[in-house]
C-alpha positions as CSV (number, residue, x, y, z in Angstrom):
1,X,2.8,5.8,-20.0
2,X,2.7,9.7,-19.2
3,X,2.4,9.0,-15.4
4,X,3.5,6.2,-13.5
5,X,3.4,5.7,-9.6
6,X,6.0,3.0,-8.3
7,X,5.9,1.6,-4.6
8,X,4.7,4.8,-3.0
9,X,4.5,4.9,0.8
10,X,3.3,7.8,2.8
11,X,2.8,8.2,6.5
12,X,2.1,11.3,8.5
13,X,4.8,10.4,11.3
14,X,7.5,7.8,11.5
15,X,5.7,6.0,14.3
16,X,2.5,5.8,12.7
17,X,1.3,3.3,10.2
18,X,1.4,4.1,6.5
19,X,-1.5,6.2,5.1
20,X,-0.4,4.8,1.5
21,X,1.3,1.5,1.2
22,X,3.0,0.5,-1.6
23,X,0.9,2.1,-4.3
24,X,1.5,1.3,-8.0
25,X,-0.5,3.2,-10.8
26,X,-0.2,3.9,-14.4
27,X,-1.9,6.6,-16.6
28,X,-1.5,6.8,-20.5
29,X,-2.6,9.6,-22.7
30,X,-6.5,9.4,-23.1
31,X,-7.0,7.2,-19.9
32,X,-9.8,7.8,-17.5
33,X,-8.8,6.2,-14.0
34,X,-11.3,6.5,-11.0
35,X,-10.0,6.1,-7.5
36,X,-12.7,4.8,-5.2
37,X,-12.6,4.1,-1.5
38,X,-14.2,5.2,1.9
39,X,-13.4,8.5,3.6
40,X,-9.9,8.5,5.2
41,X,-8.5,5.8,3.1
42,X,-5.7,7.9,1.5
43,X,-7.2,9.0,-1.8
44,X,-6.6,12.8,-1.5
45,X,-3.1,12.0,0.1
46,X,-2.2,10.1,-3.0
47,X,-3.2,13.0,-5.3
48,X,-1.1,15.5,-3.1
49,X,1.9,13.2,-3.3
50,X,1.6,13.1,-6.9
51,X,1.6,16.9,-7.3
52,X,4.3,17.3,-4.9
53,X,2.5,18.9,-2.0
54,X,3.3,15.9,0.4
55,X,6.9,14.2,0.1
56,X,6.4,10.4,0.1
57,X,8.6,8.2,2.4
58,X,9.5,5.9,-0.4
59,X,8.5,5.2,-4.1
60,X,8.7,7.4,-7.2
61,X,6.3,9.4,-9.3
62,X,7.3,9.6,-12.9
63,X,5.8,12.4,-15.4
64,X,6.8,11.7,-18.9
65,X,9.4,9.6,-17.6
66,X,11.1,12.3,-15.3
67,X,11.0,11.9,-11.6
68,X,12.1,15.5,-10.3
69,X,10.4,18.1,-12.5
70,X,10.7,21.6,-11.2
71,X,7.4,23.2,-10.0
72,X,7.0,25.2,-13.3
73,X,7.6,22.3,-15.2
74,X,5.0,20.1,-13.5
75,X,2.6,22.7,-13.6
76,X,2.8,22.8,-17.2
77,X,2.2,19.1,-17.6
78,X,-0.2,18.5,-14.8
79,X,-3.1,20.2,-13.3
80,X,-4.9,19.5,-9.9
81,X,-8.6,20.4,-9.0
82,X,-9.0,20.3,-5.2
83,X,-12.3,19.4,-3.6
84,X,-13.2,23.1,-2.6
85,X,-12.0,26.4,-2.7
86,X,-12.0,29.0,0.2
87,X,-13.3,32.8,-0.2
88,X,-11.6,35.1,-2.7
89,X,-12.3,38.5,-3.8
90,X,-11.0,37.8,-7.3
91,X,-13.6,37.5,-10.1
92,X,-14.0,34.1,-11.6
93,X,-12.1,35.3,-14.8
94,X,-9.1,36.3,-12.8
95,X,-9.4,33.0,-10.8
96,X,-9.0,31.2,-14.1
97,X,-6.3,33.3,-15.4
98,X,-4.2,32.2,-12.5
99,X,-4.0,28.9,-14.3
100,X,-2.0,30.7,-17.1
101,X,0.8,31.3,-14.5
102,X,3.1,28.4,-15.7
103,X,3.1,29.7,-19.0
104,X,4.0,33.6,-18.2
105,X,7.3,35.0,-17.8
106,X,8.1,36.1,-14.1
107,X,6.2,39.1,-13.3
108,X,4.4,39.2,-16.6
109,X,0.7,39.8,-16.8
110,X,-1.8,37.8,-18.9
111,X,-2.3,38.9,-22.4
112,X,-5.0,38.8,-24.9
113,X,-4.0,35.1,-25.7
114,X,-4.3,34.1,-22.0
115,X,-7.6,35.9,-21.6
116,X,-9.2,34.1,-24.6
117,X,-7.9,30.7,-23.3
118,X,-9.4,31.7,-19.8
119,X,-13.0,32.6,-21.3
120,X,-12.8,29.4,-23.3
121,X,-12.3,27.4,-20.2
122,X,-15.1,29.2,-18.5
123,X,-17.3,28.4,-21.4
124,X,-16.6,24.7,-21.6
125,X,-17.7,24.3,-17.9
126,X,-20.7,26.5,-18.6
127,X,-20.2,29.8,-16.4
128,X,-18.7,32.2,-18.9
129,X,-21.4,34.4,-18.0
130,X,-20.3,34.6,-14.4
131,X,-16.9,35.8,-15.7
132,X,-16.9,39.1,-13.7
133,X,-18.6,37.8,-10.6
134,X,-16.5,37.5,-7.4
135,X,-15.5,34.1,-6.5
136,X,-16.8,34.6,-3.1
137,X,-20.3,35.5,-4.4
138,X,-21.1,32.4,-6.4
139,X,-22.4,29.2,-5.1
140,X,-20.3,26.2,-4.1
141,X,-21.0,24.4,-7.3
142,X,-20.2,27.1,-9.3
143,X,-16.8,27.8,-7.4
144,X,-16.0,24.2,-8.2
145,X,-16.7,24.6,-12.0
146,X,-14.3,27.7,-11.9
147,X,-11.5,25.7,-10.3
148,X,-11.9,23.0,-13.1
149,X,-11.9,25.8,-15.6
150,X,-8.6,27.1,-13.8
151,X,-7.2,23.7,-14.5
152,X,-8.0,23.6,-18.0
153,X,-6.5,27.1,-18.4
154,X,-3.2,25.4,-17.8
155,X,-3.4,23.4,-20.8
156,X,-2.0,20.3,-18.9
157,X,-1.6,16.8,-20.4
158,X,-2.6,15.1,-17.1
159,X,-5.5,16.3,-15.0
160,X,-6.1,15.2,-11.3
161,X,-9.5,15.9,-9.8
162,X,-10.5,15.3,-6.4
163,X,-14.2,14.6,-6.1
164,X,-15.1,17.0,-9.0
165,X,-18.8,16.5,-8.8
166,X,-19.2,16.8,-5.1
167,X,-20.7,20.0,-4.8
168,X,-22.8,19.9,-8.2
169,X,-26.4,19.3,-8.9
170,X,-27.1,16.3,-11.2
171,X,-27.2,18.6,-14.4
172,X,-23.8,19.9,-13.5
173,X,-22.5,16.4,-12.5
174,X,-23.3,15.4,-16.1
175,X,-21.7,18.6,-17.5
176,X,-18.4,17.6,-15.8
177,X,-18.6,14.0,-16.7
178,X,-19.0,15.0,-20.2
179,X,-16.0,17.4,-19.9
180,X,-13.9,14.5,-18.5
181,X,-15.1,12.1,-21.4
182,X,-14.4,14.7,-24.1
183,X,-11.0,15.7,-22.6
184,X,-9.8,12.1,-22.6
185,X,-11.2,11.7,-26.1
186,X,-8.8,14.5,-27.1
187,X,-5.9,12.6,-25.4
188,X,-5.7,14.1,-22.1
189,X,-4.8,11.7,-19.1
190,X,-7.3,12.0,-16.2
191,X,-7.5,10.7,-12.8
192,X,-10.3,11.4,-10.4
193,X,-11.6,10.4,-7.2
194,X,-15.4,10.2,-6.5
195,X,-18.0,8.8,-4.0
196,X,-20.3,7.9,-6.8
197,X,-19.0,4.6,-8.4
198,X,-21.8,5.0,-11.1
199,X,-19.8,7.8,-12.5
200,X,-16.9,5.3,-13.5
201,X,-19.5,3.3,-15.1
202,X,-21.1,6.1,-17.1
203,X,-17.5,7.0,-18.3
204,X,-16.4,3.5,-19.1
205,X,-13.3,4.3,-16.8
206,X,-10.7,2.1,-15.4
207,X,-11.1,1.7,-11.6
208,X,-8.8,1.5,-8.7
209,X,-10.1,0.8,-5.2
210,X,-8.3,1.6,-2.2
211,X,-8.9,0.3,1.5
212,X,-6.6,1.5,4.3
213,X,-4.0,2.9,2.2
214,X,-3.7,-0.2,-0.1
215,X,-5.1,-1.1,-3.6
216,X,-7.3,-3.8,-3.5
217,X,-9.0,-4.1,-6.9
218,X,-8.1,-2.6,-10.3
219,X,-9.6,-3.0,-13.9
220,X,-12.5,-1.7,-16.2
221,X,-15.3,-0.4,-14.3
222,X,-18.0,-2.8,-15.5
223,X,-15.9,-5.7,-14.3
224,X,-14.5,-4.3,-11.1
225,X,-17.8,-2.8,-9.7
226,X,-19.6,-5.7,-8.5
227,X,-22.1,-5.9,-5.7
228,X,-19.9,-7.9,-3.4
229,X,-16.7,-5.8,-4.0
230,X,-18.7,-2.6,-3.4
231,X,-20.1,-4.0,-0.3
232,X,-17.0,-4.9,1.2
233,X,-15.3,-1.7,0.1
234,X,-18.1,0.6,1.7
235,X,-19.0,-1.9,4.7
236,X,-22.6,-1.6,3.6
237,X,-25.0,-3.6,1.3
238,X,-24.9,-2.2,-2.2
239,X,-26.7,-3.6,-5.3
240,X,-25.4,-2.9,-8.9
241,X,-28.4,-2.1,-11.2
242,X,-28.1,-3.1,-14.8
243,X,-29.9,-1.8,-17.8
244,X,-30.0,-3.6,-21.2
245,X,-27.4,-6.0,-19.6
246,X,-24.8,-3.2,-18.5
247,X,-24.2,-2.1,-15.0
248,X,-25.3,1.5,-14.6
249,X,-26.1,2.3,-11.0
250,X,-24.9,1.4,-7.6
251,X,-27.7,1.5,-4.9
252,X,-27.2,1.1,-1.2
253,X,-29.7,-0.7,1.1
254,X,-30.9,1.1,3.9
């Protein structure tokens, strides 16, 4: 396994209940793993523990069998796409070039090879024509695509994505899902969170559901994502719609 999380526990303060409680996950090369759960259940906190931004109270995160990689070593193996980016005067190209930092010597500037990788990443997410546009002067969806391109420019083996389609229209959502599918087909290990369970169905991904910081279900999306389970997960009635016998959509009742 390229990524293994064992017995992870995290809480904001000693006297508080755990935000994450005894989390176990595994991710192999070529895997697509989707984390599902209501707001506030610990999905983003789990990703931040994996990248070392938060220190777990207990448990371990193994990356290629290592438990204590340096930040530089970690950044060469794992990339993280957050939910949203703030304003920046940098161009989209320079934003994506930041993803090359783990591959550069200290104080070195990106070279021709790095710029080629950055342009390729921008083209892969469909916004190379905006390369010189300021990050603060593009739409929220285009910012999200730029952050994905920045992660791709790191050339990681593991990609963590926190709601990567949250700001995107339907066309760009499909573009991102295709990117996830193609990267996994190339051997990359991908873990992503979403509030669209049908995305896991479309990708044929594995699913892990989290409620109140605990894993409640795990398995292939087509087996886990049933009406009863989703209704309990989101505390509202949800129907799973099938097409030619395969589940394809999750529809809430109003």
